[in-house]
Structure formats: C-alpha cells, structure tokens
C-alpha positions as CSV (number, residue, x, y, z in Angstrom):
1,M,-56.5,23.9,47.9
2,G,-55.2,22.2,50.5
3,K,-56.7,19.8,52.7
4,I,-57.4,19.4,56.2
5,V,-56.2,16.1,57.8
6,L,-56.8,14.4,61.4
7,E,-54.3,13.3,63.2
8,L,-56.3,11.4,65.8
9,D,-53.9,9.0,66.1
10,V,-51.0,11.1,67.6
11,M,-53.4,12.3,70.1
12,M,-55.1,9.1,71.2
13,A,-51.0,7.6,71.7
14,K,-50.3,10.7,73.6
15,R,-53.1,9.7,75.8
16,H,-52.5,5.9,76.0
17,M,-56.0,5.3,74.6
18,S,-57.2,2.7,72.1
19,L,-59.7,2.9,69.9
20,G,-62.5,1.0,71.4
21,E,-62.0,3.0,74.6
22,L,-62.4,6.4,73.2
23,A,-65.2,4.5,70.9
24,E,-67.6,4.0,74.1
25,I,-66.4,7.1,75.8
26,V,-67.6,9.4,72.5
27,G,-70.7,7.1,72.1
28,I,-69.9,6.4,68.3
29,T,-68.8,2.6,66.9
30,N,-65.3,1.6,66.5
31,V,-65.9,1.3,62.7
32,N,-67.0,5.0,62.4
33,L,-64.0,5.6,65.1
34,S,-61.7,4.1,62.9
35,K,-62.5,5.9,59.6
36,I,-62.2,9.2,61.5
37,K,-58.7,8.2,63.0
38,N,-58.0,6.5,59.3
39,N,-58.9,10.3,57.7
40,K,-61.6,8.1,55.4
41,V,-64.2,11.2,56.2
42,N,-64.9,14.3,54.4
43,A,-66.8,15.4,57.4
44,I,-67.0,15.5,61.0
45,R,-69.8,16.3,63.5
46,F,-69.3,19.1,66.4
47,S,-70.8,16.9,68.7
48,T,-68.5,14.3,67.7
49,L,-65.7,16.3,67.4
50,S,-66.6,17.7,70.8
51,G,-66.7,14.2,72.6
52,I,-63.6,13.3,71.1
53,C,-61.5,16.2,72.3
54,Q,-63.4,15.5,75.8
55,A,-62.3,12.6,76.5
56,L,-58.7,13.2,75.2
57,D,-58.3,16.5,76.9
58,C,-57.3,18.1,73.4
59,E,-58.5,21.4,71.3
60,P,-59.8,20.7,67.8
61,G,-56.4,22.1,66.7
62,D,-54.4,19.5,68.4
63,I,-56.0,16.7,66.2
64,L,-57.0,18.6,63.1
65,K,-54.1,20.0,60.9
66,Y,-54.3,22.5,57.4
67,V,-51.7,20.5,54.4
68,P,-51.5,23.1,51.6
69,D,-51.1,21.3,47.9
70,E,-47.7,21.1,47.3
71,E,-46.9,23.0,43.7
C-alpha cells in the first residue's frame, strides 16, 4: 500500500507565503503547521485542510499526493 504525502511547501513557495503567515491565517501554531509541511503527521483535520486551501487559493489535490510503494 502506498502513502499520502503533503506538498504544502511547494504550494507555499508558489504563493510566496511564509510559514508564519499561513499559520496565522489558518489559526494554528507554527509548530503544528511545520509538522504538516514536513510530513510529520499521520492525519490532518478537514477544517485545517480547508483553511490551508482557502489561504493558498488551491484545491486539496494541489497539496496532497499519493505515492505508491516501490516493488
């Protein structure tokens, strides 16, 4: 089974938005957003994902990617 990875850093770079700016807009701590950005989480709340997408003007598929296992 593959895994889902977050490419939040890519979208943040495209939108020229810093971690601190995005965290403030979404309403979460820099530490928690950093964990999301660096794929150190096993889950993300839909409300957080929605806030991120709204702030970055993107779709969930722009920051979520499925990576199959290598065989």
